[in-house]
N, C-alpha and C positions, 0 to 999 in steps of 0.2 A: 260256679264254672259250667254246670251242665245246663243252666237256664238259657244260655244262648243256643245250644243245640236243640233244646226243646222247642225254640221258636221256629224251626225249619219244618215246613209242612211236608212230611213224608208221603202223605197222599198225593200231593202235587207231583212229586218226583215220580211217583208210581205212574200217575197219569200221563206224565210227559214220556216215560219209558214206553208206556202202552201205545201212545201216539207214534212213537219212532217205530214200533213193531208194526202196528197196522198200516202205516203209510210207507214203509220201507226207506224212511229217511236215515241218515246216519247221525244227524246232530240236530238238536233243537235247544233254543236258548229263549228264556223269559225274564223280563226285567220288570219289577213293580217296586216304586219308590226307591229305597236303598238296598233292596234284595235282588240279586241276580242269580239265576240258576241256569246252568247249561248241563244238558244230558246228551251224551254221545255214545256211540257204540261202534265197534269195528264192523263195517258191512262188507259187502261184496268188494273185492280189490279193484274191480273196474271204477268204482267210485271214489276210492282213496288215492290211487296212483294216477298221475297225470291227467287231471280233470279236463284240460283243454283237448287232449287226444282221445278221451274215452269214448265219445260217440262214434266217430268214424271208424272204429275197429274193424267193421265188416268189409270195407273196402281198402286195399293197400295203397292205392295211389292217393286218394284224399288224405289218408293220415300222413303220408310223407309230405304233401303240400301244407296241410295245417301245421305240422310240426316244424317245417323249415321257415314257413313266413314269419311266426312270432319270433323265432330264434334270430333270423336275419335282421328283423327290425325291433328287437326288444327294447332299445333305448327310447327313442322318442314316441313311438307307436304305443307302447303299454302305458306311458304316463297318461295318455289320452283315452285309455280304455274305461268304459262303463262297466262296473263290476256288479256281480249279484249281491244284493242286500240281504239275501236270505237263501236257505236251502230249498230246493224245490225242483220243479220241471218247467222247462222253458217252452213257450209256445210262440211262434213268429207270426201268427195271424190271429184275429179276434175269434174266429170259429173255423172248424175243419172245412177245407175247400175254399176258404176266403183268401183274398189277396194278402201277402205278407205286409206287416206294418212298414218294413223297411227293406232296401236292397242296397248292395254296394254300389256306390257312386251316387246314392241319393242325397239330397240337401235336406237336413232337419233343422227344425226350430227347437230353442230351449223349451222343455216341457213337453215336447211331442212324444207320445208313446213309441218306443223302440221295439218293445216285446212285452210279453206277459210271462210272470213266473207263478205257477200254481204251487201254493204251500198249504198244507192242511185244508185242502178243498176250497181255497179261497184264491181267486184270480187277482194277482197284483200286477198293475201296469207299471212298467219301468220306464220312466220319463228320461229324455235326454238332458243331461245337466247343462248343456250349452248348444248354441247353434252351430252348424258346421256341416261337414260332408261325411258321410258314412264310408270309411276306408276299408274296413274288414269287419266281417261278422264271424265271430270265433266259435259259435255254438251252432247246433243243428236243431230243427223242430223236434219237440217231445224228448229232448235230452235232459237227463238229471243234471243239476249244477249244485255246486258247493258254495257256502258263504265266502264272498271275496273273489270268486272266479271271474276272470275278464270275459266279457260277453261280446261287446261291440267296441270298435275304435272309431271315434268321432274326432275329426281334426277341423 
């Protein structure tokens, strides 16, 4: 009975917990073969509650606009949303001061980079899953995002 529990690498769990602490992430998940470990912690409430509206808290008008747009078009728009495949920080351009990868109204091709998510000091390009038009960008540059959070709507 205790043989299965002995197979779990407590050191790995501690390492993952330390990564959460060092990077200010709220959750991390590792999968290897048939073992899947998820470590999460309750972080600052701005990351836990309403992830879409978390970034524009500083300005009252953009928050209302961002909150109203997805609510009004929650049906067809969100089904076309490209979601975050990981927890991290979104960057809209390849380098500070560079032109953004996309803008609302732009036409993108399948596989084209929409944005970058930095996770664990690794820059991960997020490609468009299909060709289409960028209808809405739901995140801001340098905004923290959660796994599964809608980022961009491509129709």
